Structures are given as C-alpha cells and as structure tokens.
C-alpha positions in Angstrom: -27.3 199.8 -4.5 -28.3 196.8 -6.7 -30.3 194.1 -5.1 -28.7 190.7 -4.4 -30.2 187.9 -6.5 -32.3 186.6 -3.6 -33.4 190.1 -2.3 -36.9 190.6 -3.7 -38.6 193.9 -2.8 -42.1 194.6 -3.9 -42.8 197.5 -6.3 -45.5 199.8 -5.0 -45.6 202.0 -8.1 -49.1 200.6 -9.0 -50.7 201.8 -5.7 -53.3 204.5 -6.3 -54.8 207.1 -3.9 -57.4 204.7 -2.5 -54.7 202.1 -1.7 -52.6 204.8 0.0 -55.7 206.0 1.9 -56.3 202.4 3.1 -52.7 202.1 4.2 -52.9 205.4 6.1 -56.1 204.5 7.9 -54.8 201.0 8.9 -51.4 202.5 10.0 -53.4 204.7 12.4 -55.7 202.0 13.6 -55.0 198.4 12.5 -58.2 197.2 14.2 -60.5 199.3 12.1 -63.4 197.2 10.9 -63.7 196.8 7.1 -67.0 198.7 7.0 -65.6 201.7 8.8 -62.4 201.6 6.7 -64.5 201.5 3.5 -66.5 204.5 4.6 -63.4 206.5 5.5 -61.8 205.9 2.1 -65.0 206.2 0.1 -65.4 202.8 -1.5 -67.8 199.8 -1.1 -67.0 197.3 1.7 -66.4 194.5 -0.8 -64.0 196.8 -2.8 -62.2 197.7 0.4 -61.8 194.1 1.5 -60.4 193.1 -1.9 -58.0 196.0 -1.9 -56.9 195.2 1.7 -56.2 191.6 0.7 -54.3 192.7 -2.3 -52.2 195.1 -0.2 -51.3 192.2 2.1 -50.5 189.9 -0.8 -48.1 192.4 -2.4 -46.3 193.1 0.9 -47.6 196.7 1.4 -49.2 195.5 4.6 -46.6 193.5 6.4 -48.8 192.4 9.3 -50.9 193.5 12.2 -49.7 193.6 15.8 -50.7 194.7 19.3 -48.6 197.5 20.8 -47.9 196.2 24.2 -46.2 198.1 27.1 -42.8 196.5 27.5 -43.1 196.8 31.3 -46.2 194.6 31.2 -44.1 191.7 29.9 -41.2 192.3 32.3 -39.0 194.3 29.9 -39.3 197.9 31.2 -35.8 199.0 30.0 -35.3 199.9 26.4 -32.1 200.9 24.6 -30.7 201.6 21.2 -27.4 199.8 20.7 -25.3 201.2 17.8 -23.0 198.6 16.3 -19.9 199.2 14.1 -18.8 196.1 12.2 -15.2 195.2 11.7 -15.6 194.2 8.0 -18.1 195.4 5.4 -18.2 192.6 2.9 -21.7 191.7 1.9 -21.4 188.2 3.5 -20.3 189.7 6.9 -23.1 192.3 6.8 -25.7 189.8 5.9 -24.5 187.3 8.5 -24.6 189.9 11.3 -28.1 191.0 10.3 -29.3 187.4 10.3 -27.8 186.7 13.7 -28.9 190.0 15.3 -32.6 189.6 14.6 -32.6 186.4 16.5 -30.9 187.7 19.7 -33.0 187.8 22.9 -34.6 191.1 23.5 -34.1 192.5 20.0 -37.2 194.3 18.8 -35.8 195.9 15.6 -32.6 195.9 13.6 -31.8 199.0 11.5 -29.0 199.0 8.9 -28.0 202.7 8.9 -25.6 205.1 7.1 -23.0 207.0 9.1 -20.3 206.1 11.6 -22.2 203.0 12.8 -23.5 200.2 10.7 -26.5 199.0 12.7 -28.8 200.2 15.4 -30.5 197.5 17.5 -33.7 198.4 19.5 -33.4 196.2 22.5 -35.7 195.6 25.5 -34.4 194.2 28.8 -35.6 193.4 32.3 -32.9 195.6 34.0 -29.6 197.5 33.5 -27.8 194.3 34.5 -29.7 192.3 31.8 -28.9 195.0 29.2 -25.2 194.9 30.1 -25.2 191.1 29.9 -26.9 191.3 26.5 -24.1 193.6 25.1 -21.3 191.6 26.7 -22.6 188.1 25.9 -23.9 188.7 22.4 -22.2 191.7 20.9 -18.8 192.3 22.6 -17.8 188.7 22.0 -18.9 188.7 18.3 -15.7 188.9 16.1 -17.8 190.8 13.5 -18.4 193.6 15.9 -15.7 196.3 16.2 -17.6 198.7 18.5 -20.9 199.2 20.3 -22.5 202.2 22.0 -25.6 202.0 24.0 -28.2 204.7 24.5 -31.0 204.2 27.0 -34.5 205.1 25.9 -36.3 207.3 28.5 -39.5 207.6 26.6 -41.0 206.4 23.3 -43.7 208.1 21.4 -45.0 206.8 18.0 -45.6 209.1 15.1 -48.4 208.7 12.6 -46.2 207.8 9.7 
C-alpha cells in the first residue's frame, strides 16, 4: 500500500549487524548499561553510545519503558477488543485510529487484516469497567459496525 503524503516511515536498510545486535540486546534488557552493551556487541563504549543515539534518532529505537504489572496500578483485567468498521475509506480508518489510541485504558491499537479491522489491547479495573468501555466508547461510535471482546487470562512476552 502506498504511503499517504504525511506518513513517514524510516528506512532501516542501512542498519548493519552491529546495529541489529544493539537492538536485540536492548530489546531483551532496555536498562543494560552502555559498557555492558558495548562488550556484548563487540565495540568500544564510545562507538556503542554513538550508534545507540543514531538508532534513537532514526526511529529504530522508539523509546524505553518499564513493564509494570497492570494489577499494581489498579487495572488487573486485560482484554483484546476486535473492531470491525462500518466504512473503510482512508479518512474513516485514520479517524478511528486517532480516536482509539486516546481512549481510556487502551494500551495498544493494531490495524489488522482479516474479518476485523482493529484489535485494541485494553486494561480495566473490572468486568463492569470493561463492559462500560465497550458500551460507552465503541458501541456508540457510528464508525464501529461490530465488536468482539476476548479476555486475556495470561500474558507472556517473547524475545522478539
């Protein structure tokens, strides 16, 4: 699909094996000190620091975050809410994406192929709060034709 005029995606074709090794190590442990990272990928610390900065500047590293247990912040219930849109014009799709990322409790928004158009990863305080989220934010949205909610029993992260 061609990119819209304002949709700029970085090109990662110029990344070499050392850049990819840095990315792999940081994906496994984002708190890894620069000296340890440099040693693991086989370069000098100054080189490693410069490459890490360049990877941030080009968008290969989007950010760093703490992985917090949702229950610790009062949101123990997680769900994946599949959304089918009523219309598929670019403006409608873009508008839904822009709205959905700002909804309360939304962790991630995935634009997907298949019978559904989007999958929203949502955290909620309770089953009632999750129901209210779907009814108050999705069911009333004229752009939304259908939703289906799947509760997440357990989440495990991969290395990729």
